[in-house]
Each structure stands twice: as C-alpha cells, then as structure tokens.
ZABATOR-986281 format. One record per atom (N, C-alpha, C): residue number from 1; residue in three letters; atom name; z, x, y. Coordinates in steps of 0.1 Angstrom, whole numbers. Each point is the difference from the previous one (the first is absolute). Layout:
# residues N
R;num;residuo;atomo;zz;xx;yy
R;NUM;ala;CA;Z;X;Y
...
//
This chain:
# residues 171
R;num;residuo;atomo;zz;xx;yy
R;1;unk;N;52;139;-16
R;1;unk;CA;10;-9;4
R;1;unk;C;-5;-12;8
R;2;unk;N;-13;-1;3
R;2;unk;CA;-5;-10;8
R;2;unk;C;2;-14;-5
R;3;unk;N;3;-1;-13
R;3;unk;CA;2;-14;-6
R;3;unk;C;13;-6;5
R;4;unk;N;9;8;4
R;4;unk;CA;13;-6;5
R;4;unk;C;-1;-9;12
R;5;unk;N;-6;5;11
R;5;unk;CA;-1;-9;11
R;5;unk;C;-9;-12;-2
R;6;unk;N;-11;2;-8
R;6;unk;CA;-9;-11;-4
R;6;unk;C;8;-10;-8
R;7;unk;N;8;4;-9
R;7;unk;CA;8;-9;-9
R;7;unk;C;10;-8;9
R;8;unk;N;7;7;9
R;8;unk;CA;10;-6;8
R;8;unk;C;-7;-11;9
R;9;unk;N;-11;4;7
R;9;unk;CA;-6;-10;9
R;9;unk;C;-6;-12;-8
R;10;unk;N;-5;3;-12
R;10;unk;CA;-6;-11;-8
R;10;unk;C;11;-10;-4
R;11;unk;N;12;6;-4
R;11;unk;CA;10;-9;-4
R;11;unk;C;6;-8;11
R;12;unk;N;-1;5;13
R;12;unk;CA;6;-8;11
R;12;unk;C;-11;-8;7
R;13;unk;N;-12;1;-4
R;13;unk;CA;-11;-7;7
R;13;unk;C;2;-15;-1
R;14;unk;N;4;-6;-11
R;14;unk;CA;3;-15;-1
R;14;unk;C;10;-4;11
R;15;unk;N;10;8;1
R;15;unk;CA;11;-3;10
R;15;unk;C;-6;0;14
R;16;unk;N;-8;10;3
R;16;unk;CA;-7;1;13
R;16;unk;C;-8;-13;3
R;17;unk;N;-8;-4;-10
R;17;unk;CA;-8;-12;2
R;17;unk;C;9;-12;2
R;18;unk;N;11;-1;-8
R;18;unk;CA;8;-12;1
R;18;unk;C;7;-1;13
R;19;unk;N;4;11;7
R;19;unk;CA;8;-1;12
R;19;unk;C;-8;1;13
R;20;unk;N;-13;4;-2
R;20;unk;CA;-8;3;12
R;20;unk;C;0;-12;10
R;21;unk;N;-3;-12;-5
R;21;unk;CA;-1;-12;9
R;21;unk;C;13;-7;1
R;22;unk;N;8;0;-10
R;22;unk;CA;12;-8;0
R;22;unk;C;11;7;7
R;23;unk;N;1;13;1
R;23;unk;CA;10;8;6
R;23;unk;C;-5;13;6
R;24;unk;N;-7;-1;12
R;24;unk;CA;-6;12;5
R;24;unk;C;9;11;3
R;25;unk;N;13;-3;3
R;25;unk;CA;10;11;3
R;25;unk;C;3;7;-14
R;26;unk;N;1;-7;-10
R;26;unk;CA;2;6;-14
R;26;unk;C;-12;8;-4
R;27;unk;N;-12;-4;4
R;27;unk;CA;-12;7;-3
R;27;unk;C;0;13;7
R;28;unk;N;3;0;13
R;28;unk;CA;0;12;8
R;28;unk;C;10;10;-6
R;29;unk;N;12;-5;-3
R;29;unk;CA;11;9;-6
R;29;unk;C;-5;6;-13
R;30;unk;N;-6;-8;-9
R;30;unk;CA;-5;5;-12
R;30;unk;C;-10;11;2
R;31;unk;N;-10;-2;9
R;31;unk;CA;-10;10;3
R;31;unk;C;7;13;4
R;32;unk;N;9;-1;10
R;32;unk;CA;6;12;5
R;32;unk;C;8;7;-11
R;33;unk;N;7;-8;-8
R;33;unk;CA;8;6;-11
R;33;unk;C;-9;7;-11
R;34;unk;N;-11;-7;-2
R;34;unk;CA;-10;7;-10
R;34;unk;C;-5;13;6
R;35;unk;N;-3;0;12
R;35;unk;CA;-5;13;7
R;35;unk;C;12;10;-1
R;36;unk;N;12;-4;3
R;36;unk;CA;11;9;0
R;36;unk;C;2;6;-14
R;37;unk;N;-1;-8;-10
R;37;unk;CA;0;4;-14
R;37;unk;C;-11;10;-3
R;38;unk;N;-12;-3;4
R;38;unk;CA;-11;9;-2
R;38;unk;C;2;13;6
R;39;unk;N;5;0;13
R;39;unk;CA;3;13;6
R;39;unk;C;10;8;-8
R;40;unk;N;11;-7;-4
R;40;unk;CA;10;7;-7
R;40;unk;C;-4;6;-13
R;41;unk;N;-7;-8;-9
R;41;unk;CA;-5;6;-13
R;41;unk;C;-10;10;2
R;42;unk;N;-8;-1;10
R;42;unk;CA;-11;10;3
R;42;unk;C;6;13;5
R;43;unk;N;10;-1;9
R;43;unk;CA;6;12;4
R;43;unk;C;8;7;-11
R;44;unk;N;6;-8;-9
R;44;unk;CA;7;6;-11
R;44;unk;C;-10;7;-9
R;45;unk;N;-11;-6;-3
R;45;unk;CA;-10;6;-8
R;45;unk;C;-6;13;6
R;46;unk;N;-3;-1;13
R;46;unk;CA;-5;12;7
R;46;unk;C;10;11;-1
R;47;unk;N;13;-3;3
R;47;unk;CA;10;11;-1
R;47;unk;C;2;6;-14
R;48;unk;N;-1;-9;-10
R;48;unk;CA;2;5;-14
R;48;unk;C;-12;9;-4
R;49;unk;N;-12;-4;4
R;49;unk;CA;-12;8;-3
R;49;unk;C;0;13;8
R;50;unk;N;4;0;12
R;50;unk;CA;0;12;8
R;50;unk;C;10;10;-5
R;51;unk;N;11;-5;-5
R;51;unk;CA;11;8;-6
R;51;unk;C;-3;5;-14
R;52;unk;N;-3;-10;-9
R;52;unk;CA;-2;2;-14
R;52;unk;C;-14;1;-5
R;53;unk;N;-10;-2;8
R;53;unk;CA;-14;0;-4
R;53;unk;C;-4;12;-8
R;54;unk;N;2;12;6
R;54;unk;CA;-5;12;-7
R;54;unk;C;7;1;-14
R;55;unk;N;13;-2;-1
R;55;unk;CA;7;1;-13
R;55;unk;C;-5;-11;-9
R;56;unk;N;-2;-12;5
R;56;unk;CA;-5;-11;-8
R;56;unk;C;-14;2;-6
R;57;unk;N;-9;6;9
R;57;unk;CA;-13;3;-5
R;57;unk;C;0;10;-11
R;58;unk;N;8;10;1
R;58;unk;CA;1;11;-10
R;58;unk;C;7;-6;-13
R;59;unk;N;10;-8;2
R;59;unk;CA;6;-6;-12
R;59;unk;C;-9;-10;-8
R;60;unk;N;-7;-8;7
R;60;unk;CA;-8;-10;-6
R;60;unk;C;-13;5;-5
R;61;unk;N;-6;9;8
R;61;unk;CA;-14;4;-3
R;61;unk;C;-2;15;-4
R;62;unk;N;11;7;2
R;62;unk;CA;-1;15;-3
R;62;unk;C;-2;8;12
R;63;unk;N;3;13;-1
R;63;unk;CA;-1;9;11
R;63;unk;C;-14;1;6
R;64;unk;N;-11;-2;-9
R;64;unk;CA;-13;0;5
R;64;unk;C;-4;-10;11
R;65;unk;N;8;-11;0
R;65;unk;CA;-2;-11;10
R;65;unk;C;10;1;12
R;66;unk;N;8;10;0
R;66;unk;CA;10;1;11
R;66;unk;C;-8;2;14
R;67;unk;N;-12;5;0
R;67;unk;CA;-7;2;12
R;67;unk;C;-4;-14;6
R;68;unk;N;0;-10;-8
R;68;unk;CA;-3;-14;5
R;68;unk;C;11;-6;8
R;69;unk;N;12;6;0
R;69;unk;CA;11;-6;7
R;69;unk;C;-2;-2;15
R;70;unk;N;-7;9;7
R;70;unk;CA;-3;-3;15
R;70;unk;C;-9;-12;1
R;71;unk;N;-9;-3;-9
R;71;unk;CA;-8;-11;1
R;71;unk;C;8;-13;-2
R;72;unk;N;9;0;-10
R;72;unk;CA;9;-11;-2
R;72;unk;C;9;-2;12
R;73;unk;N;4;11;6
R;73;unk;CA;9;-2;12
R;73;unk;C;-7;-6;12
R;74;unk;N;-13;1;0
R;74;unk;CA;-8;-7;11
R;74;unk;C;-3;-14;-4
R;75;unk;N;-4;-2;-13
R;75;unk;CA;-3;-14;-5
R;75;unk;C;12;-9;1
R;76;unk;N;12;5;-2
R;76;unk;CA;11;-9;0
R;76;unk;C;2;-8;13
R;77;unk;N;-5;6;11
R;77;unk;CA;0;-7;13
R;77;unk;C;-9;-12;0
R;78;unk;N;-10;0;-8
R;78;unk;CA;-9;-11;-2
R;78;unk;C;8;-12;-5
R;79;unk;N;10;2;-8
R;79;unk;CA;8;-10;-6
R;79;unk;C;7;-9;11
R;80;unk;N;4;7;11
R;80;unk;CA;5;-8;11
R;80;unk;C;-9;-11;5
R;81;unk;N;-13;4;1
R;81;unk;CA;-10;-9;5
R;81;unk;C;-4;-11;-10
R;82;unk;N;1;4;-13
R;82;unk;CA;-2;-10;-11
R;82;unk;C;11;-10;0
R;83;unk;N;12;5;2
R;83;unk;CA;12;-9;0
R;83;unk;C;-1;-10;12
R;84;unk;N;-2;6;12
R;84;unk;CA;-2;-9;12
R;84;unk;C;-12;-9;-1
R;85;unk;N;-10;5;-6
R;85;unk;CA;-12;-8;-1
R;85;unk;C;1;-11;-10
R;86;unk;N;9;2;-10
R;86;unk;CA;2;-11;-10
R;86;unk;C;7;-12;7
R;87;unk;N;9;3;9
R;87;unk;CA;7;-11;7
R;87;unk;C;-10;-6;10
R;88;unk;N;-8;8;7
R;88;unk;CA;-10;-4;10
R;88;unk;C;-10;-9;-7
R;89;unk;N;-4;4;-12
R;89;unk;CA;-10;-8;-7
R;89;unk;C;5;-14;-3
R;90;unk;N;12;-2;-4
R;90;unk;CA;6;-13;-3
R;90;unk;C;1;-8;13
R;91;unk;N;4;7;10
R;91;unk;CA;1;-6;13
R;91;unk;C;-13;-6;5
R;92;unk;N;-11;8;-2
R;92;unk;CA;-13;-4;4
R;92;unk;C;-4;-12;-8
R;93;unk;N;3;-1;-12
R;93;unk;CA;-3;-11;-8
R;93;unk;C;7;-13;4
R;94;unk;N;13;2;3
R;94;unk;CA;8;-12;5
R;94;unk;C;-5;-5;14
R;95;unk;N;-5;9;7
R;95;unk;CA;-5;-3;14
R;95;unk;C;-15;-5;0
R;96;unk;N;-6;1;-12
R;96;unk;CA;-14;-5;0
R;96;unk;C;-10;10;6
R;97;unk;N;4;13;-1
R;97;unk;CA;-8;11;6
R;97;unk;C;-7;8;-11
R;98;unk;N;-4;-7;-11
R;98;unk;CA;-5;7;-12
R;98;unk;C;-12;9;4
R;99;unk;N;-9;-5;9
R;99;unk;CA;-12;8;3
R;99;unk;C;4;14;6
R;100;unk;N;11;1;7
R;100;unk;CA;4;13;5
R;100;unk;C;4;10;-11
R;101;unk;N;4;-5;-11
R;101;unk;CA;3;9;-11
R;101;unk;C;-12;8;-4
R;102;unk;N;-12;-7;-2
R;102;unk;CA;-12;7;-3
R;102;unk;C;-4;10;11
R;103;unk;N;1;-5;12
R;103;unk;CA;-4;9;12
R;103;unk;C;9;13;0
R;104;unk;N;13;-2;-2
R;104;unk;CA;9;12;1
R;104;unk;C;-3;9;-12
R;105;unk;N;-3;-5;-12
R;105;unk;CA;-3;8;-11
R;105;unk;C;-13;8;2
R;106;unk;N;-10;-7;6
R;106;unk;CA;-13;6;3
R;106;unk;C;2;12;11
R;107;unk;N;8;-3;10
R;107;unk;CA;3;10;10
R;107;unk;C;7;12;-6
R;108;unk;N;10;-3;-9
R;108;unk;CA;7;11;-6
R;108;unk;C;-9;8;-9
R;109;unk;N;-9;-6;-7
R;109;unk;CA;-10;7;-9
R;109;unk;C;-9;9;9
R;110;unk;N;-4;-6;11
R;110;unk;CA;-9;8;9
R;110;unk;C;7;12;6
R;111;unk;N;13;-2;4
R;111;unk;CA;8;12;5
R;111;unk;C;2;10;-12
R;112;unk;N;2;-5;-12
R;112;unk;CA;2;9;-11
R;112;unk;C;-13;9;-3
R;113;unk;N;-11;-7;1
R;113;unk;CA;-13;8;-3
R;113;unk;C;-2;10;11
R;114;unk;N;1;-4;13
R;114;unk;CA;-2;9;11
R;114;unk;C;10;12;0
R;115;unk;N;13;-4;-3
R;115;unk;CA;10;11;0
R;115;unk;C;-2;9;-12
R;116;unk;N;-4;-5;-11
R;116;unk;CA;-3;9;-12
R;116;unk;C;-12;9;4
R;117;unk;N;-10;-5;6
R;117;unk;CA;-12;8;4
R;117;unk;C;4;11;10
R;118;unk;N;10;-2;8
R;118;unk;CA;5;10;9
R;118;unk;C;10;9;-6
R;119;unk;N;9;-5;-7
R;119;unk;CA;12;8;-5
R;119;unk;C;-3;8;-13
R;120;unk;N;-7;-6;-9
R;120;unk;CA;-2;7;-13
R;120;unk;C;-7;13;1
R;121;unk;N;-11;1;8
R;121;unk;CA;-6;14;1
R;121;unk;C;10;11;5
R;122;unk;N;9;-4;8
R;122;unk;CA;9;11;6
R;122;unk;C;13;1;-7
R;123;unk;N;5;-11;-7
R;123;unk;CA;13;0;-5
R;123;unk;C;0;-4;-15
R;124;unk;N;-11;-3;-6
R;124;unk;CA;0;-3;-14
R;124;unk;C;8;-12;-4
R;125;unk;N;8;1;-11
R;125;unk;CA;7;-11;-5
R;125;unk;C;11;-5;10
R;126;unk;N;6;10;7
R;126;unk;CA;10;-3;11
R;126;unk;C;-7;-10;10
R;127;unk;N;-12;3;4
R;127;unk;CA;-7;-8;9
R;127;unk;C;-3;-14;-5
R;128;unk;N;-3;-1;-13
R;128;unk;CA;-2;-13;-6
R;128;unk;C;12;-8;0
R;129;unk;N;12;6;-3
R;129;unk;CA;12;-7;1
R;129;unk;C;4;-5;14
R;130;unk;N;-3;9;10
R;130;unk;CA;2;-4;14
R;130;unk;C;-9;-11;4
R;131;unk;N;-12;0;-5
R;131;unk;CA;-10;-11;3
R;131;unk;C;5;-13;-5
R;132;unk;N;5;0;-12
R;132;unk;CA;5;-12;-6
R;132;unk;C;12;-6;7
R;133;unk;N;9;8;4
R;133;unk;CA;12;-5;8
R;133;unk;C;-5;-5;13
R;134;unk;N;-9;7;7
R;134;unk;CA;-5;-4;13
R;134;unk;C;-7;-14;-2
R;135;unk;N;-8;-1;-10
R;135;unk;CA;-7;-13;-2
R;135;unk;C;10;-12;-3
R;136;unk;N;10;3;-8
R;136;unk;CA;10;-11;-2
R;136;unk;C;7;-3;13
R;137;unk;N;4;10;7
R;137;unk;CA;7;-3;13
R;137;unk;C;-9;-7;10
R;138;unk;N;-13;3;0
R;138;unk;CA;-9;-7;9
R;138;unk;C;-2;-14;-4
R;139;unk;N;-2;-3;-13
R;139;unk;CA;-2;-13;-4
R;139;unk;C;12;-9;2
R;140;unk;N;12;5;-2
R;140;unk;CA;12;-8;1
R;140;unk;C;6;-1;14
R;141;unk;N;0;11;8
R;141;unk;CA;6;0;13
R;141;unk;C;-9;-1;12
R;142;unk;N;-11;7;-1
R;142;unk;CA;-9;1;12
R;142;unk;C;-10;-12;0
R;143;unk;N;-6;-3;-11
R;143;unk;CA;-10;-11;-1
R;143;unk;C;5;-13;6
R;144;unk;N;13;-4;-2
R;144;unk;CA;5;-13;6
R;144;unk;C;0;0;15
R;145;unk;N;1;12;6
R;145;unk;CA;0;1;14
R;145;unk;C;-13;-5;7
R;146;unk;N;-11;0;-8
R;146;unk;CA;-13;-4;5
R;146;unk;C;-3;-15;-2
R;147;unk;N;9;-7;-6
R;147;unk;CA;-2;-14;-3
R;147;unk;C;13;-8;4
R;148;unk;N;-1;-6;11
R;148;unk;CA;12;-6;6
R;148;unk;C;8;-9;-9
R;149;unk;N;-5;-9;-9
R;149;unk;CA;8;-8;-9
R;149;unk;C;8;9;-10
R;150;unk;N;-5;12;-3
R;150;unk;CA;7;8;-9
R;150;unk;C;10;10;6
R;151;unk;N;0;0;13
R;151;unk;CA;9;9;7
R;151;unk;C;15;-2;-2
R;152;unk;N;3;-13;-3
R;152;unk;CA;14;-4;-2
R;152;unk;C;7;8;-11
R;153;unk;N;-8;3;-10
R;153;unk;CA;5;8;-12
R;153;unk;C;6;13;5
R;154;unk;N;-5;6;10
R;154;unk;CA;5;13;5
R;154;unk;C;14;-2;5
R;155;unk;N;3;-11;7
R;155;unk;CA;13;-2;5
R;155;unk;C;10;-2;-11
R;156;unk;N;-4;-7;-11
R;156;unk;CA;9;-1;-12
R;156;unk;C;2;14;-7
R;157;unk;N;-11;7;-1
R;157;unk;CA;0;13;-7
R;157;unk;C;9;10;6
R;158;unk;N;0;0;13
R;158;unk;CA;7;10;8
R;158;unk;C;12;-6;7
R;159;unk;N;4;-12;-3
R;159;unk;CA;12;-7;5
R;159;unk;C;0;-1;15
R;160;unk;N;-12;-2;6
R;160;unk;CA;-1;-1;14
R;160;unk;C;2;-15;4
R;161;unk;N;8;-1;10
R;161;unk;CA;3;-14;5
R;161;unk;C;8;-8;-10
R;162;unk;N;8;7;-8
R;162;unk;CA;8;-7;-10
R;162;unk;C;15;3;3
R;163;unk;N;6;-9;8
R;163;unk;CA;14;3;4
R;163;unk;C;9;0;-13
R;164;unk;N;11;7;1
R;164;unk;CA;9;1;-11
R;164;unk;C;4;-14;-5
R;165;unk;N;2;-9;9
R;165;unk;CA;5;-13;-4
R;165;unk;C;-9;-7;-9
R;166;unk;N;-13;2;1
R;166;unk;CA;-10;-6;-9
R;166;unk;C;2;4;-14
R;167;unk;N;6;12;-3
R;167;unk;CA;1;4;-13
R;167;unk;C;13;-5;-7
R;168;unk;N;9;-5;8
R;168;unk;CA;13;-5;-6
R;168;unk;C;-3;-14;-5
R;169;unk;N;8;-4;-10
R;169;unk;CA;-1;-13;-5
R;169;unk;C;5;-10;10
R;170;unk;N;-7;-11;1
R;170;unk;CA;5;-11;9
R;170;unk;C;3;-12;-9
R;171;unk;N;10;-7;4
R;171;unk;CA;4;-12;-8
R;171;unk;C;-1;-12;8
//
C-alpha cells in the first residue's frame, strides 16, 4: 500500500512548490494537512492489517502462508514512516535540503544493517521485520533531529507548535 502516500504527495507537490514563496501560511497549512492525512491513512491501514491480516494472508496465499501474518503485522508499521517520509521528502526538496535526503537514507540503511545483525540471529524473520520498521523510523523521525535545518519537519509531522487557528481557512 506504500504507493498511496507516494502518489498523494507527488500529486500535491506542484501545489507545495507554487505556494511556498507566494503564500507561506498556505504552505504551512498544506504541509500540516498532508501529514494529518498520512497519519489517518496509515492508522487505518495499520488497524485493518492488525484485524484482518491473518485472514487476508490465508485467503490470498493459502493456509501455508498464515504463519507470515505476524511479520505482516510488524511491517505494516513501516508504512506509517513511509507515508510520513513521503511528505518529508517533498518538504526537503522545496526547502532545498536535498543533500539531507541522501544522508537520512544512508543512516536508515546503516540502522537496518546493524539491527538485522542483532535481531535476525535471535528472532529470525520477526527480527528482520522489526529491523526494517526501526530503520524507517530512524531515517524519517530521528535523523532530522541531528540536522538543525531539517528539524522543522518534526514540528509539522507531529503538529508541534501548530495552533488550531493555523489549520482553519483564512479569507
């Protein structure tokens, strides 16, 4: 389902670019609304997979794959970070912070390799799924904390310092 947030952010990217300099308030509202939307669709997807995942695995792939449902139930949390990261990626581009994208991907890959090395021997495929979610989360949420220009995305992502009035339409 990862294509959904990527498609949504790609379709709204031209609007982000268009309003960034001409209407900073509209730009901020668009970012916050995009993040709100990503949280909403991600939480819906997580809930659906946690509830229906085992049945869905058995229905689509047969009973022999039902044992993979716990792995899917862990991986679905990675979708939240993919969704938030898709908005963050477009924000980084509009802000001219393109180099940080490569840095955060590198850091995420490093965390993934290290976490896999630690978790796979003890937990197998469950550990690999956990390592992937951990790496996505690190790349999207933790890495920006180490680079001051990218920190602002965290306030958008978690609605920090965003008064309710900023979300209402102004005329």
